C-alpha positions, 0 to 999 in steps of 0.5 A: 249774866248770873242776873235774872234781869239779864235771863229775861231780858236775854229772852225776850230778844230772841224770842222776837229775834225766832218771830221776825227771823220766821215772818221775814221768811214767810214773807219773801218774794215766792215763797209759797207754805205749802213747798216751803221746806220746814227743816230748814225754815224751823233750823233759820229761827233757830240759829238766829235765836241761837246768834241774839243769846249770845249777842246778849251773852257777848254784851254782859261785857259792857254796859250794864251786866246786869242787863243785855244789853251794850246800852248802860 
């Protein structure tokens, strides 16, 4: 968890997770961009990114500790 590679992996995964969450929220059936609660939208994306970071940190105790992956 102290390597630059670990944190680069972690940031990349968090960004991907945030983007995927945003797309999922925007493509829900019936989503109206003009009536969307943007505060909740951004909060959900931030929460998904935070969970991704915490998951990567938890993964550092298994597999290769220089990577955010559970696998070696």
